[in-house]
N, C-alpha and C positions, 0 to 999 in steps of 0.2 A: 314301510319300515326302512327300505333301502333309500327312498327319497328323503326321509328325515335325516338319515346319516349323511347323505350328500350335502344337504343344506347346512348341517352343523359343521362339516368339514370346510365348506366355503366360508362360513362365518368366521371360523378360526383363522383362515388365511387372510381375510380382510382386516381382522383386528391386528394381526401381526404386521401387515403392510402399513397400517395406520400408525402403529407404535414406532416402526422404523422411520417413517417420514417425520413424525414429531421429534424423535431423537435427532434426526439430521438437521432439522430447523434450529433446535436448541444449541447444537454444537457447531453449526456452520460459521466459519470465519472467512470473509471475502479475501481473495488474493489481491496483490497490488495491481494486477492488471484487470480487475473486474470493473469494466467501464460503466456498469449500470448504477453504481453507487457514487461515482465521481471520485475525485482525488481527495487526499487528506485535508488540503486547505479548505475545501468546501465544507467539510465536516467541522473543522475547528474555527472557521471564520478568520483566517489569518491572511492579511493582505501582503505579507512578505517583506515588510519594512525592516529597517535596521534597529538595533538597540540604542536608545538615547537616555541620558540622565540630565538632571538639572544642571550639572556642571558643563555639559556639552551643548545644551539647548539655550543657555543664557550667556550672551556675550555683549560687551559694550558696543555702542554704535559709533563711538569715537574714542581715540586715544591720542593725546597731544602732549608734547613737551614744551616747556617755556624756559627761555634762557636770555637774560639781558634784554628783555622787551621784545624778543623775537619768538616765533612759534614754529614748531617742527613736528613732523609726523612721518609715518611710513608711506612709501610710494605705492604700495599695494595692500589690499586687505589681507592677503595671505601672510605677508610679513608681520602685519599688525596682530593677526590671530596667533601666530607662532610666538610672538613676544608676550601676548596676554597669557597664553598657556604656560609660558615660563614663569610669569609672575604668580600664577595660580599655585605653582609648586613651592614657592618661597615660604619658609616657615615664619609665621607671625606669632609673636608672644607679647606678654605684658599688656594685655587688652585693658582699656579703661575708658570710661566716658569722660569727656572734657566738661568741666564746670564753667570755665571762662572761654567763651567762643572767640577764637582768634581770627584774624583776617585770612582770606582764602587766596593766597598767591603761591600756588604749588609749583614744583618743578615738573611734575607730570600729573595729568588728570585723565581719568576714564569716566565717560558718561554713558549710562544705560538708557534704553528707550523708554523705560517706565520705572516707577517706584518699586523697590525690592525690599521685603522685610529683612530686618537685621538677622533674623533667625536663619537666613540663607547664607550669611557671611562665612560660616565655618563649613559650608558645603561648596561654595564657589572657590574659596581660598583655603590655604593650609593654616587656618587660624586655630591656635591652641586655646580654645575656649568652648565649654559645653553650650549647646543651644539653649538650654533652660536658663542660663545666666546672661544671655544676650538681651539688650533692650528691646522694647516692643515697637519702636518706631521704624520707619522705612527710609531707605537711602536711594539715591540715583546717581551719586558721584563718589568716586574713590580717588583720593589724592596721594601722591608719593613725593616726599622730600628727602634729601640726604644731608647728613651732618658730616662734613669732610673730616673734621678732627677726630670724631669717634668711630668713623666707618659704619655708621648705623643708617638704616632707612626707616623713616616714619611713615606709616600708612594711616590715612584719615578717612573715615566714612562720614559723609555729610548727609544730613537729613534733607528731604525734599524741600522743606521750608527754610533750610539753611540756618535753623535755630538750634540744632543739636549736632554734636560731633562725638565720635568715638575713635580712638587711635590704638595702634599696635606697632610693635617694633620688629624689624627684620635685622637680625644680627648674624650676617653671613658674608664672608669676604668675597666669594665669587659673585653673589647677587649684587653686592655693592659695586664691584668692578664693572659688571655688565651694565648696570644703570648709569654709572659714571661715563662709560664709553659712549652711551647714547647721548647723554646730556652735554658732555664737553667736546667729544670728538665728532658728534653728529653721525655716528656710524649707522649706515643704512637709512638715514633720515633725509627728508627734503623740506623745503620751506613751506609753511602753511600761512594762510592769511585769516584775519579775524573780521567778521561782520559785527562791528561794535554796536550797530543799531538793532541787532536781532533781539529776540525774546530771551535768550540765554547765552550760553557760551558756544557761539556758532563759529566753527573753524572749518576750513576746507583747503585742500592742496592748491598751491598757486599754479601748478602745472598738472594737468590730468594725466593719469597713467595711460600708456598705449593699450587701450581696451579693444576687444574684438566683438563683432556681432556673430551670434551663433544660430545655426539651424539644428534642432534637436529632434530625434525620433522619439515617439512616446507609444506606450501601449495602454489600453484601457484596464482599469481595475474591475474585478468581478463584484458587483453590488450584492450578490448573494452572500458573500463572506461577511459583509456588514450586517445583513439581515440575521445571519447566524449569531453574530456577536451582540447586536444591540437589542434584539427582541428577547423577551423572557422565555418564550417557548416558540422557536422557529416553526415547529410543526403546525402551529395555529395561525400562521401568517398566510394571507391570501395575496396573490399577485394579479394585478390588472394593468391596463394601459390608460394613460391620460388621453384627453382629446387630441393631444399633439403626438400620441403614439409612443410616449416614454413610460418606462416601467414605474409602477406604483405599488408599494407593499403596505399592508396594514393588518393589525390583529384586533381591530375595532377600538383600540386605545391609542397605540403608537402608530406613526406612519413614516415611511421613508420614500422619498421621491427622487428619481433621477431627473436632472434638469439640464438645460442648455445643451441639448442634443447629445446627452450621455457624457458630458465633460465634467459634471459636478453632481453632488448628491446633498440632499437636505433631509435631516432626521428630526422629528418632533415627538416629544414624550410629554403630553400635557400634565402639568402639576400646579394646581392653583393654590396649594398650601404655602403660606408665607412663613418665613422663619428668620432667625438672626443671620445676617450675611456671614459667610465663612471668612476666615482670615486669608490673606493673600497666599501665605505658605500652603494652607490646606487646599485652596483652589488650584494652585499650580500642581500640587502632588496628585489631586484627584484627576485633573485633566491629563497629566502625563501618564498616569496609570491606566486611564481609560483608553488612550490612544495606543499605548504599548500592548494592551491586552489583545488587540486585533492586528498587531503589526502595522500600525498606521503611519509610521515614519518612513514613507515610501520615497521621499526625496529629502533634500537638505532644508530643514526649517529651523528658525530661531524664534525665541519668545519676542513678541511685539508688545503686548500689553496685558495687564490684569485689571479688570474692572470689578472691584470688590462689591460695590453696591448692586450692580446688575448680575454678578456671578458669572462674568464672561471672561474667557481666556483666549487670546488670539496669538497665532504664530505666522510668521512671514516666510515665504519661500526664498531660498537663496540658490545661486548658481555661481560657481567659481569664486565663492566668498563674497559675492555682491548680492544685495537684495533684488528680488524680482517683483515688479509691480504690474498690475493690470492697466489696460488702457482706461483713461478717465471716463470713456463713454460706455463701458460695459456695465450690464446690470447684474451679472453673476460673477462673483470673484473666483478666479482660478488660481490665485497665488497665495491664498490664505487658508489656514485651518482655524475654525472658530467653534468653541464649545461653551454652552451655558449650563450652569448648575443651580439647583434649588434644593436646599436641605440635604446636600450631599448626593443628589440624584441628577443624572444627566438628562436635561429636558430639551436641549437643542444642540445640533451638530451639523455644520456645513464644511465641506471639504472638496478638493479636486478629486476626480475619479479617473486619474491617469497617472502614469509614472514615466519619468524620463529614462530612456535606455541607452542612448549613445548620441554622439555628434555625427551629423550627416556629412558635412563638408570636411575633408581632411585638413584644409587650410582655412580657418575661419576668416571672415571678412573684417579688415581693420575698421575701427570706428573713427569718424572725424568729429572730435569733441572740442568745445570751447575750453580755454584755460580757465583756471579759477579766477584770475584777475578779470577776464572778460565776463564771467558770470556775475561777479559783484558789480561791475559797471552796468551790465544789463538790468540788474535788479534795482540799482539806485536810480536809473533813468526811467523805469517803468512807473508811471504815475498811478496805476491801478493796484500796485502792490504796496502794502503797508509793511515796511521792514520790521517793525516791532512785533509782527505776528509770525515771523520766521523763527522756528525753533531749532532747525537743523538743516544742513545741506550736505548731500553726499551723492556719489555716483551709484548708478544702479542700472537695471535692465527693464525694458518694457516688453511684456509678453503679448504675442499674437498667436492665437491657436488656428492652425490651418488644417483643413481636412479635405481630401479628395477621394476619388473612388479607390485609390490604391493604398494610401497610407495617411496617417495623422502625424503632424510634426509641429513643433513650436519654433517661432522666430523670436530671438532675443536681441533687442536693439539697445545699445548703450546710450544712456542719457544722464543729464544732471537732474537730481530731484531735490525738492525742499519739503520739509515738514511745515506746512502752513496752517495755522489754527488747529493743529492736532491731526491733520490729514496729509499724507504724502501725495505730491503731485509733481509733474514735470516742471522744471523752471521755465522752459520755453514751451508754450502751448502752440501746437502745430497750426490750428486754425487761426489763432491770433497772429502768429508770425507770417502766415500766408497773406493775410489781409494787409499787414503793414508793408509787405514787399511789393504789393500791387500799386 
C-alpha cells in the first residue's frame, strides 16, 4: 500500500513537471542576444538594401541641349541627374496626343535606355493626367522646347518608332527661366559632339570629365536570406555543395546556386506554363516589388531594359552616377540584376552577392581618358567598326573583382563605352590596342 502511494506521488510530480515544460515552450520568446536562432535578417530574408521607386530607378541615359546647330550637355552625370530631378518636379498640364507628327528639332532631348510605357509618364514626371487615360504605346525620348513670347515650355513624348507623339505644357515662370538660362547662357554646360553616322541620336562630351579610378571594399551578402525570401517554405530546403564546393539549395522544385566563388547567385523556379506576356509596366512593377521584398537594392542600380516577350527585366550597377560594366571576358555578370517572369511568377533571378561598403584609397587615382573628339576619330578610323551599329556612347567604369586571403575589393577603371548592336562594350578593346601598338 505504501509502495503504491509513493508511485502515485511520483507520477503526479512527473505530470506537473511535464506541464511546466510544455507551458514554457509555448510561451518562450527568444531574446535579441539568443545566438542559436540567428539575427532578425536571417528570419525575414532581408539583404539590407535601400528603398527604391520607379521614379528613382528610371533615368535617361543622355540629356542634350541644342542651340543654333551646336550641342551642349552637362560636364558630369551628377549635374545631369540633378537637372533631371528638377524637370521631374515641373508641373505638366494640357496633355494631348498629336495627330499631325511634326519634325523633331527640339531645344532639349532626353533619351532612355529602353522603351517605357506611356503609363509611366505620370509616375516619372509631375504630369496632370490619370494613368488610365494615357495612350498604350511606349516612348524612349522626351523633348522640351520653349516659346519665348508666351513663357511656356512644351514637353513632347516620342514613341519608339517615332510615328506617335503626345505633348504637355509647363506654365511656370521659374521653370522657364531655369531652362532659358541653360539654353541661352549655357549655364553649367559644355560642348557636346554628334556622331552623325550612328544608329540614333548619339552625342558625347567633346572633353571628358576628370574622372578617377576607385578601389572599393565589399562585403558578401548572406545567401540564406535569399533562400528565406525566394522559396515557398524555407524549412523544406536542403543545402548541399556543388563539385566546386559552392553552396546549392533546393526544395526539389526550385534551386538557388552560389556561383563564381561566392560573388553571384542564380535562382531558377521552373514554370513551363505559357501565357500572354505581361505589359511592360506590369513587368517592371513585379520585378521592383520582388527585389524590394528582400531588400535587394544593395547598391545603386538603374533600369537597363524591359524585354516584354521574354519577360525579363535588367538593371545596371552605377557608382558615382556612372554605369559600371563587367570585363568583356567574364562569364558571370557582377554588375547587373536580372529577373525573368512567367504568368506573374518569378522563374529566374541572377544578381551579385556582394555589397560595396567604402572607398579604400583616400585619394582615388585620376584616370587618363581620351577626349570625345579623339574617340570619334578612333571610331571613324577603325575599319572593323560599323558606325551605323553604334546606338550610344558614354563614360563608365570597368569592374574587376579582387580577392585575397585578407579582404575582397573592387577595382573600377574609367573607360569610354559604346552600345554596339544592343550590347555595351569598351570603345577601345585592350587586346586589340595592344596588338596594334606592337
